[in-house]
N, CA and C of each residue as an Amber inpcrd file, in Angstrom:
protein
   549
 -65.9800000  35.5640000  18.4890000 -65.6120000  36.1790000  17.3430000
 -64.1560000  36.1330000  17.0410000 -63.8850000  36.0390000  15.8090000
 -62.3390000  36.0140000  15.5710000 -61.9540000  37.5240000  15.3190000
 -60.6800000  37.6080000  15.5870000 -60.1220000  39.0410000  15.2710000
 -59.7560000  39.1820000  13.8600000 -59.8870000  40.4820000  13.3490000
 -59.5710000  40.7340000  12.0780000 -58.1250000  41.0780000  11.9430000
 -57.5150000  40.8890000  10.6510000 -56.0930000  41.0300000  10.6370000
 -55.6020000  42.0170000  11.0700000 -56.3150000  43.3430000  11.0090000
 -55.7380000  44.7550000  11.4850000 -55.6720000  44.6780000  12.9710000
 -56.5960000  43.8210000  13.7190000 -56.3820000  43.7730000  15.0570000
 -55.5560000  42.9770000  15.6440000 -55.2140000  41.8780000  15.2220000
 -54.1660000  41.0260000  15.8550000 -52.6250000  41.2450000  15.2340000
 -52.4810000  41.9160000  14.2640000 -51.3090000  42.2070000  13.6200000
 -50.4550000  43.1670000  14.5980000 -51.3560000  44.2100000  15.3920000
 -50.6960000  45.1160000  16.4090000 -50.0900000  44.0890000  17.4390000
 -50.5350000  42.9920000  17.8290000 -50.1150000  42.1380000  19.0280000
 -48.7560000  41.5580000  18.7000000 -48.3440000  41.3570000  17.3520000
 -47.1940000  40.7260000  17.0710000 -45.9230000  41.6470000  17.0790000
 -44.8740000  41.4130000  17.9180000 -43.8280000  42.4780000  17.9160000
 -43.0170000  42.3490000  16.6310000 -42.7110000  43.5580000  15.9940000
 -41.9150000  43.4800000  14.8630000 -40.3970000  43.3400000  15.2880000
 -39.8870000  42.4940000  14.4060000 -38.3380000  42.1970000  14.5740000
 -37.6740000  43.3020000  13.6020000 -36.9790000  44.4730000  14.1750000
 -36.2160000  45.2370000  13.6930000 -34.8630000  44.9560000  13.0510000
 -34.2910000  43.8480000  13.7600000 -32.8070000  43.4800000  13.3060000
 -33.0560000  42.1570000  12.7010000 -33.8020000  41.9690000  11.6890000
 -33.7650000  40.5990000  10.9580000 -32.6610000  40.2550000  10.4160000
 -31.8010000  41.0500000  10.0630000 -30.4690000  40.7130000   9.4060000
 -29.5100000  40.0240000  10.5370000 -29.4860000  40.5140000  11.8380000
 -28.8180000  39.9880000  12.7900000 -29.1830000  38.7460000  13.3270000
 -30.4080000  38.1760000  13.1740000 -30.8760000  37.2040000  13.7020000
 -31.0640000  35.8990000  12.6580000 -30.2290000  36.1090000  11.5820000
 -30.4120000  35.1370000  10.4930000 -29.8620000  33.8290000  11.0020000
 -30.5300000  32.7360000  10.8490000 -30.2610000  31.5240000  11.3790000
 -30.0600000  30.5240000  10.2050000 -28.7090000  29.7750000  10.3920000
 -28.2180000  28.8170000   9.2320000 -28.9390000  27.6380000   9.6600000
 -29.6910000  27.1070000   8.6800000 -30.2770000  25.6970000   8.8550000
 -29.4260000  24.6540000   8.2220000 -29.1820000  23.5650000   9.0550000
 -28.4420000  22.6750000   8.3980000 -29.2900000  21.2690000   8.4600000
 -29.4380000  20.6530000   7.1900000 -30.2350000  19.4860000   7.2130000
 -29.6370000  18.3640000   8.0950000 -30.5620000  17.4200000   8.4330000
 -30.2520000  16.3220000   9.3710000 -29.3460000  15.3290000   8.4560000
 -29.5760000  15.3710000   7.0800000 -28.6190000  14.3770000   6.2550000
 -27.0860000  15.1880000   6.2120000 -27.0840000  16.3630000   6.3550000
 -25.6810000  16.8950000   6.2490000 -24.9400000  16.6280000   7.5330000
 -25.5810000  16.7340000   8.5800000 -25.0300000  16.4300000   9.8920000
 -24.6640000  14.8900000  10.0290000 -25.4070000  14.0270000   9.3130000
 -25.1350000  12.4410000   9.3410000 -23.8090000  12.3500000   8.4660000
 -23.9430000  12.9600000   7.2830000 -22.6090000  12.8160000   6.4570000
 -21.3430000  13.4060000   7.0810000 -21.6900000  14.5170000   7.7100000
 -20.3310000  15.1040000   8.5330000 -20.0330000  14.0400000   9.5730000
 -20.7690000  13.3750000  10.2890000 -20.5050000  12.5380000  11.4990000
 -19.8570000  11.1770000  10.7740000 -20.2260000  10.7640000   9.7150000
 -19.7160000   9.5730000   9.0000000 -18.3520000   9.8220000   8.4570000
 -18.0060000  11.1520000   7.9770000 -16.7770000  11.5990000   7.5890000
 -15.8580000  11.4540000   8.8080000 -16.2500000  11.9410000   9.9260000
 -15.4220000  11.8940000  10.9840000 -15.0080000  10.3970000  11.4710000
 -16.0150000   9.5040000  11.5250000 -15.9550000   8.1770000  11.7750000
 -14.8420000   7.5410000  10.7480000 -14.9920000   7.9250000   9.3430000
 -14.0440000   7.4200000   8.4030000 -12.6160000   7.8750000   8.6780000
 -12.5680000   9.1110000   9.2570000 -11.0820000   9.6910000   9.5750000
 -10.5160000   8.8390000  10.5970000 -11.4020000   8.4690000  11.6930000
 -10.9730000   7.6950000  12.8970000 -10.6050000   6.3650000  12.3230000
 -11.3490000   5.8370000  11.6070000 -10.9230000   4.4560000  11.0230000
  -9.5850000   4.4890000  10.2540000  -9.2380000   5.7480000   9.5340000
  -8.0520000   5.6750000   9.0010000  -6.9280000   5.8860000   9.9790000
  -7.2950000   6.4520000  11.1810000  -6.1640000   6.7300000  12.1930000
  -5.8790000   5.2920000  12.8770000  -7.1540000   4.5140000  12.9770000
  -7.1040000   3.3430000  13.7470000  -6.3210000   2.2170000  12.7560000
  -6.3020000   2.3500000  11.4230000  -5.7610000   1.4190000  10.5980000
  -4.1730000   1.6800000  10.5450000  -3.8970000   2.9210000  10.8170000
  -2.3650000   3.1710000  10.7180000  -1.5750000   2.4250000  11.6970000
  -0.3230000   2.0550000  11.8050000   0.3810000   1.4880000  12.7580000
   0.7940000   2.3850000  13.8980000   1.3200000   1.9560000  14.9110000
   1.6760000   2.6340000  16.0330000   2.5500000   3.7350000  15.8840000
   3.5930000   3.3820000  15.0390000   4.6200000   4.3260000  14.8480000
   4.2750000   5.6380000  13.9650000   3.1940000   5.3610000  13.0000000
   2.7530000   6.4400000  12.1950000   1.6180000   7.2320000  13.2030000
   1.0590000   6.6400000  14.1760000   0.3250000   7.5310000  15.0270000
   0.9940000   8.5350000  15.7770000   2.4010000   8.2640000  16.0050000
   3.1430000   9.1360000  16.8420000   3.3050000  10.5380000  16.0290000
   3.0640000  10.5540000  14.7090000   3.3450000  11.6160000  13.9650000
   2.0190000  12.3960000  13.8180000   0.8520000  12.0290000  14.3810000
  -0.2180000  12.8120000  14.3480000  -0.4050000  13.8130000  15.4740000
  -0.9690000  14.7650000  15.4590000  -1.0890000  15.6640000  16.5330000
  -2.4430000  15.2310000  17.3390000  -2.4140000  14.2000000  18.3670000
  -3.5640000  13.6960000  18.9600000  -3.3720000  14.0510000  20.5190000
  -4.5160000  14.2360000  21.0700000  -4.5040000  14.4530000  22.5860000
  -4.3980000  13.1350000  23.2830000  -4.4310000  12.9780000  24.5900000
  -4.3030000  11.7020000  25.2480000  -5.4890000  10.9780000  25.2110000
  -6.6640000  11.5330000  25.3910000  -7.9390000  10.7150000  25.2850000
  -8.2230000  10.2250000  24.1470000  -7.9620000  10.8360000  22.9670000
  -8.0890000  10.3520000  21.5200000  -7.1630000   9.1810000  21.2000000
  -5.7840000   9.5820000  21.6720000  -4.7690000   8.4880000  21.3940000
  -5.2730000   7.2120000  22.1630000  -5.8300000   7.2370000  23.4680000
  -6.0220000   6.0250000  24.1880000  -7.3770000   5.4060000  23.5420000
  -8.3570000   6.1660000  23.0040000  -9.4590000   5.5790000  22.3900000
  -8.8330000   4.7060000  21.0160000  -7.9720000   5.3110000  20.3770000
  -7.4770000   4.7180000  18.9390000  -6.7750000   3.3310000  19.4200000
  -5.9680000   3.6340000  20.4290000  -5.0190000   2.2650000  20.9350000
  -6.0450000   1.0240000  21.2640000  -7.0880000   1.4140000  22.0570000
  -8.3090000   0.5760000  22.4690000  -8.7280000  -0.0850000  21.0740000
  -9.2090000   0.7050000  20.1390000  -9.8600000   0.2980000  18.9390000
  -8.8620000  -0.7420000  18.2420000  -7.6750000  -0.4500000  18.3130000
  -6.7220000  -1.3110000  17.5230000  -6.7390000  -2.7220000  18.1520000
  -7.0000000  -2.6810000  19.5970000  -6.7770000  -3.9220000  20.0890000
  -8.0990000  -4.6600000  20.0890000  -9.3730000  -3.9910000  19.9560000
 -10.7590000  -4.6580000  19.8570000 -11.0030000  -5.2680000  18.6220000
 -11.9040000  -6.4060000  18.6420000 -12.3360000  -6.9960000  17.3840000
 -13.6600000  -7.0070000  17.3650000 -14.3660000  -7.0290000  16.1380000
 -15.9710000  -7.3230000  16.0190000 -16.6990000  -6.0700000  16.3130000
 -17.6200000  -6.6200000  17.0760000 -18.7260000  -5.6320000  17.5320000
 -18.1660000  -4.4430000  18.4390000 -17.3140000  -4.6740000  19.2630000
 -16.6610000  -3.8760000  20.2480000 -15.9170000  -2.7300000  19.3310000
 -15.3570000  -3.2160000  18.3260000 -14.5350000  -2.2800000  17.5300000
 -15.6080000  -1.0850000  16.8080000 -16.6380000  -1.6010000  16.2830000
 -17.5530000  -0.8060000  15.8400000 -18.1620000   0.4960000  16.8090000
 -18.3920000  -0.1490000  17.8380000 -18.8270000   0.8570000  19.0140000
 -17.4600000   1.9840000  19.3290000 -16.3640000   1.3150000  19.3580000
 -15.2480000   2.1240000  19.5840000 -15.0690000   3.2080000  18.5410000
 -15.3640000   2.7290000  17.3830000 -15.2270000   3.5400000  16.2950000
 -16.2860000   5.0140000  16.2270000 -17.5230000   4.4440000  16.6610000
 -18.3590000   5.4590000  16.9260000 -18.1700000   6.5110000  18.0390000
 -17.3450000   5.7960000  19.0340000 -16.8090000   6.7580000  20.1300000
 -15.7990000   7.8560000  19.5680000 -14.7780000   7.1320000  18.8190000
 -13.7320000   8.0910000  18.1000000 -14.2200000   9.2780000  17.3670000
 -15.3080000   8.8140000  16.5020000 -16.1300000   9.7950000  15.7830000
 -16.8420000  10.7940000  16.4180000 -17.3270000  10.2920000  17.6850000
 -17.9530000  11.4320000  18.5120000 -16.9570000  12.3940000  19.1770000
 -15.6890000  11.7020000  19.6400000 -14.6650000  12.4570000  20.1160000
 -14.1130000  13.5640000  19.2100000 -14.0390000  13.1710000  17.9380000
 -13.5240000  14.1670000  16.7370000 -14.3760000  15.2950000  16.5210000
 -15.7700000  15.1500000  16.7800000 -16.6550000  16.2410000  16.5180000
 -16.3810000  17.2760000  17.5480000 -15.9160000  17.1250000  18.6080000
 -15.5330000  18.3730000  19.4320000 -13.9840000  18.9130000  19.5020000
 -13.4240000  18.2050000  18.5000000 -11.9760000  18.7800000  18.0900000
 -11.7280000  19.5030000  16.8850000 -10.6650000  20.0940000  16.6050000
 -10.3440000  20.7000000  15.3740000  -9.4980000  19.5510000  14.5840000
 -10.2020000  19.1140000  13.5930000  -9.5830000  17.9840000  12.8410000
  -8.7000000  18.3430000  11.7780000  -8.7200000  19.6260000  11.4490000
  -7.7180000  19.9610000  10.2980000  -6.2570000  19.6660000  10.3620000
  -5.6820000  19.9860000  11.6940000  -4.2960000  19.5100000  11.7270000
  -3.9360000  17.9910000  11.5450000  -5.0670000  17.4170000  12.1460000
  -5.0030000  15.9110000  12.2110000  -5.0920000  15.5170000  10.5810000
  -5.8910000  16.0440000   9.9270000  -6.1130000  15.5640000   8.2970000
  -4.9000000  16.0070000   7.6660000  -4.2750000  17.1680000   7.9220000
  -3.1150000  17.5980000   7.0080000  -2.0500000  16.9030000   7.4180000
  -1.8650000  16.1860000   8.7400000  -0.7590000  15.4450000   9.0350000
  -0.8390000  14.0020000   8.5280000  -2.3110000  13.4830000   8.2750000
  -2.4170000  12.2610000   7.8240000  -2.3290000  12.3270000   6.1680000
  -2.5910000  13.3600000   5.6440000  -2.2510000  13.4290000   4.2980000
  -0.8280000  13.5800000   3.8750000  -0.0990000  14.1670000   4.7640000
   1.4320000  14.0830000   4.5900000   1.9990000  12.5760000   4.7420000
   1.3230000  11.9580000   5.7220000   1.8310000  10.4670000   5.7750000
   1.5160000   9.5840000   4.6000000   0.2830000   9.8310000   4.1550000
  -0.2410000   9.1100000   3.0780000   0.7580000   9.5070000   1.7420000
   1.0540000  10.6670000   1.5420000   2.0340000  11.1110000   0.4210000
   3.1450000  10.5230000   0.5870000   3.8240000  10.3670000   1.7560000
   5.0180000   9.7220000   1.9690000   4.9960000   8.3210000   1.7640000
   3.8380000   7.8280000   1.9420000   3.4790000   6.3390000   1.5900000
   3.5360000   6.2150000   0.0950000   2.8600000   6.9860000  -0.4810000
   2.8510000   6.8290000  -1.9910000   4.0210000   7.0650000  -2.9130000
   4.9140000   7.9140000  -2.1440000   6.1650000   8.1950000  -2.7610000
   7.1670000   6.9150000  -2.5650000   7.0230000   6.2210000  -1.3500000
   7.8250000   5.0870000  -1.1650000   7.2960000   3.9250000  -2.0500000
   5.7840000   3.7350000  -2.2530000   5.4530000   2.7430000  -3.1600000
   5.8970000   2.9510000  -4.5020000   5.7870000   4.2990000  -5.0990000
   6.3560000   4.6430000  -6.3110000   7.9710000   4.2660000  -6.5140000
   8.5600000   4.4850000  -5.3550000  10.1410000   4.2910000  -5.3770000
  10.1410000   2.6800000  -5.3950000   9.5720000   1.8610000  -4.6570000
   9.5970000   0.4360000  -4.8300000   9.2360000  -0.0860000  -6.3040000
   8.1860000   0.4620000  -6.9320000   8.0630000   0.0600000  -8.1490000
   9.1880000   0.3480000  -9.1640000   9.7750000   1.3930000  -9.0070000
  10.9720000   1.7490000  -9.8770000  12.0550000   0.8750000  -9.5380000
  12.1830000   0.4110000  -8.4440000  13.3650000  -0.3780000  -8.0410000
  12.8930000  -1.9950000  -8.5630000  11.7290000  -2.1990000  -8.6370000
  11.3640000  -3.4030000  -9.1170000  11.6550000  -3.7220000 -10.4830000
  11.2620000  -2.5300000 -11.2390000  11.5290000  -2.4790000 -12.7430000
  13.0610000  -2.4840000 -13.0310000  13.8060000  -1.9010000 -12.1040000
  15.2640000  -1.8170000 -12.1950000  15.7710000  -3.3420000 -12.1010000
  15.3950000  -4.0080000 -11.1100000  15.7450000  -5.1740000 -10.8270000
  15.3890000  -6.1270000 -11.9960000  14.0750000  -6.0880000 -12.5270000
  13.7650000  -7.0990000 -13.5870000  14.6020000  -6.7960000 -14.7810000
  14.8990000  -5.2250000 -15.0380000  15.6610000  -5.2570000 -16.0620000
  17.4440000  -5.6210000 -16.0560000  17.8340000  -5.5420000 -14.7830000
  19.1360000  -6.0490000 -14.4940000  19.1260000  -7.7430000 -14.7530000
  18.2350000  -8.3070000 -14.2760000  18.0150000  -9.6900000 -14.6880000
  17.9220000 -10.2480000 -16.0410000  17.1230000  -9.4330000 -16.4880000
  16.8420000  -9.5540000 -18.3290000  18.0910000  -9.5070000 -18.9080000
  18.6810000  -8.1530000 -18.7810000  19.6660000  -7.8890000 -19.5950000
  21.1740000  -8.3360000 -19.0640000  21.2250000  -8.4400000 -17.9130000
  22.3640000  -8.9900000 -17.2490000  23.3380000  -8.0200000 -17.1600000
  24.7200000  -8.1500000 -17.3840000  25.7450000  -7.2000000 -17.0490000
  25.7300000  -6.0910000 -17.8490000  25.1090000  -6.0870000 -18.9270000
  24.9680000  -4.8400000 -19.8140000  24.0580000  -3.5250000 -18.9900000
  23.0920000  -4.0520000 -18.1010000  22.4830000  -2.8530000 -17.3270000
  23.1260000  -2.5550000 -16.1090000  24.1600000  -3.1270000 -15.6150000
  24.8390000  -2.6110000 -14.5280000  25.4070000  -1.3270000 -14.6040000
  25.8400000  -0.6870000 -15.7110000  26.2630000   0.5220000 -15.7110000
  25.2510000   1.6440000 -15.4140000  24.0860000   1.5080000 -15.7860000
  22.9710000   2.2070000 -15.4820000  22.6210000   2.3790000 -14.1080000
  22.8020000   1.1950000 -13.2260000  22.5950000   1.3180000 -12.0180000
  23.9470000   2.0120000 -11.2430000  25.0190000   1.8590000 -11.7250000
  26.1200000   2.6230000 -11.2360000  26.0210000   3.9930000 -11.4280000
  25.4060000   4.4000000 -12.4850000  24.8890000   5.9180000 -12.7000000
  24.1360000   6.3860000 -11.5480000  23.0580000   5.5730000 -11.4250000
  22.1630000   6.0150000 -10.3490000  22.8510000   5.9910000  -8.8500000
  23.5000000   4.8980000  -8.6370000  23.9050000   4.7840000  -7.1660000
  25.5050000   4.5280000  -7.3580000  26.3550000   5.5620000  -7.4830000
  27.7450000   5.4520000  -7.6290000  28.5090000   4.4810000  -6.4950000
  27.8160000   4.3840000  -5.3440000  28.5510000   3.6350000  -4.1550000
  27.9100000   2.2090000  -4.3960000  27.5950000   1.7970000  -5.3610000
  27.0900000   0.3180000  -5.5940000  28.2670000  -0.4410000  -5.8070000
  28.4650000  -1.6640000  -5.3910000  29.5580000  -2.5180000  -5.5710000
  29.1950000  -3.3900000  -6.8270000  30.0600000  -3.1420000  -7.7860000
  29.6730000  -3.8590000  -9.0860000  29.7260000  -5.5290000  -9.0310000
  30.9120000  -5.8990000  -8.3480000  31.0490000  -7.2900000  -8.1910000
  29.7980000  -7.9290000  -7.4880000  29.2020000  -7.3380000  -6.4030000
  28.2580000  -7.9470000  -5.8390000  26.9210000  -7.9630000  -6.7830000
  26.8080000  -6.7430000  -7.2600000  25.6090000  -6.7590000  -8.2610000
  25.5900000  -7.6850000  -9.1930000  26.8020000  -8.0610000  -9.8840000
  26.8580000  -9.0890000 -10.9150000  26.8710000 -10.3510000 -10.5280000
  27.4110000 -10.5770000  -9.1900000  27.2380000 -12.0170000  -8.6160000
  25.7070000 -12.2110000  -8.3940000  24.9020000 -11.2920000  -7.7630000
  23.6400000 -11.5070000  -7.7150000  22.8520000 -11.8050000  -8.9500000
  23.1980000 -10.9000000 -10.0390000  22.5270000 -11.0760000 -11.3070000
  22.7070000 -12.4530000 -11.8720000  23.8310000 -13.0090000 -11.9210000
  24.0910000 -14.2620000 -12.3760000  23.3500000 -15.3190000 -11.6090000
  23.3620000 -15.1990000 -10.2880000  22.5350000 -16.2160000  -9.2520000
  20.9830000 -16.1660000  -9.6570000  20.5110000 -14.8710000  -9.8790000
  19.1960000 -14.6750000 -10.1380000  18.9140000 -15.2940000 -11.3840000
  19.7480000 -15.3000000 -12.5640000  19.4620000 -15.7070000 -13.7180000
  19.4940000 -17.2910000 -13.7440000  20.4450000 -17.9400000 -12.9460000
  20.4640000 -19.3390000 -12.7830000  19.1740000 -19.8330000 -12.1130000
  18.8180000 -19.2340000 -11.1180000  17.6010000 -19.6390000 -10.3350000
  16.4550000 -19.6360000 -11.3480000  16.3570000 -18.5300000 -12.2030000
  15.1210000 -18.3980000 -12.9100000  15.1410000 -19.5860000 -14.0130000
  16.4310000 -19.9170000 -14.3920000  16.4170000 -20.9600000 -15.5430000
  16.1970000 -22.2810000 -14.9240000  16.5370000 -22.4620000 -13.7130000
  16.1640000 -24.0280000 -13.1440000  15.0400000 -24.0580000 -12.3740000
  14.0890000 -23.0170000 -12.3070000  12.9800000 -22.9290000 -11.6850000
  13.1030000 -23.0080000 -10.0200000  14.0900000 -22.3220000  -9.5830000
  14.2760000 -22.6390000  -8.0750000  13.6840000 -21.2160000  -7.5220000
  13.5100000 -21.1760000  -6.1770000  13.1670000 -20.1040000  -5.5020000
  13.9230000 -18.8260000  -5.6300000  13.1980000 -17.7120000  -5.9880000
  14.1180000 -16.5670000  -6.3560000  14.6250000 -15.7360000  -5.1210000
  15.6020000 -16.4190000  -4.7560000  16.4500000 -16.0180000  -3.5130000
  17.1600000 -14.6440000  -3.9360000  18.0960000 -14.8940000  -4.9810000
  18.8990000 -13.6520000  -5.4540000  18.0730000 -12.5240000  -5.9770000
  16.8340000 -13.0160000  -6.4390000  16.0900000 -12.0650000  -7.0770000
  15.6350000 -11.0780000  -6.0660000  15.3660000 -11.6820000  -4.9890000
  15.0100000 -10.7490000  -3.7300000  16.1680000  -9.8560000  -3.0620000
  17.4080000 -10.5050000  -3.1850000  18.4280000  -9.9640000  -2.5000000
  18.8250000  -8.7950000  -3.4240000  18.5800000  -8.8300000  -4.7080000
  18.8550000  -7.7720000  -5.7600000  17.9200000  -6.4840000  -5.1990000
  16.7790000  -6.9520000  -4.9920000  15.9160000  -5.7700000  -4.6300000
  16.3830000  -5.1590000  -3.3670000  16.5220000  -6.0700000  -2.2970000
  17.0730000  -5.5520000  -1.1480000  18.0850000  -4.5750000  -1.1530000
  19.1500000  -5.0070000  -1.9840000  20.3050000  -4.3060000  -2.1530000
  19.9910000  -2.8340000  -3.0220000  19.3400000  -2.8700000  -3.9220000
  18.8430000  -1.6000000  -4.5780000  18.0440000  -0.8690000  -3.3690000
  17.3290000  -1.4180000  -2.7000000  16.5470000  -0.4730000  -1.7390000
  17.4290000   0.0490000  -0.6870000  18.4560000  -0.7100000  -0.2480000
  19.4840000  -0.1550000   0.6060000  20.3400000   1.0580000   0.1810000
  20.6230000   0.9200000  -1.3940000  21.2730000   2.0570000  -1.9840000
  20.5420000   3.2600000  -2.0780000  19.0080000   3.0150000  -2.4200000
  18.2170000   4.1030000  -2.5250000  18.0160000   4.9230000  -1.2120000
  17.8600000   4.1440000  -0.0950000  17.7600000   4.6380000   1.2860000
  19.1650000   5.5190000   1.6600000  20.3520000   4.8230000   1.3090000
  21.4540000   5.7150000   1.6260000  21.6090000   6.8420000   0.8630000
  21.1800000   6.7880000  -0.4600000  21.2440000   8.1630000  -1.2510000
  20.2640000   9.2490000  -0.6270000  19.1390000   8.8260000  -0.0800000
  18.1870000   9.7170000   0.1800000  18.8460000  10.3710000   1.7060000
  19.5870000   9.7870000   2.5400000  20.1540000  10.4310000   3.7240000
  21.0230000  11.5190000   3.3910000
């Protein structure tokens, strides 16, 4: 015979501290998403140059794994990326992500500066000597004669369809001026 509800309910121990034993369930999909995000973070670190990696707070094991991943090609690289993702699961990744964000922002600022310098260079070549005073306002240490000579050469090269050597030199000169101003 089967027990009635009243009989077997006495056999089950009651849990008096239900609030303390609350278990947080995490779905398998969420775990996979988190693992994939860590692998993507590892990929970003591998894609950085060696100089940029020095600015990230990495331990020796993780640094060695990233260096190895930078050297490996094809299938081995995929497995190495999985290893890096696995290594990141046991580490606090917040300091790494904040340092990586700072590096990205610095990169974005540099790209923005280069676009501004390219626009300034284009304006110099288009307008000629009339645009030189605006450059001297931005960069007072600029050499007016050198700038005017580069502009004239760039205009001649453009008119005769020659390679844009002076055009590039103007950009290099403007970049040197901008870097000197930042120091």
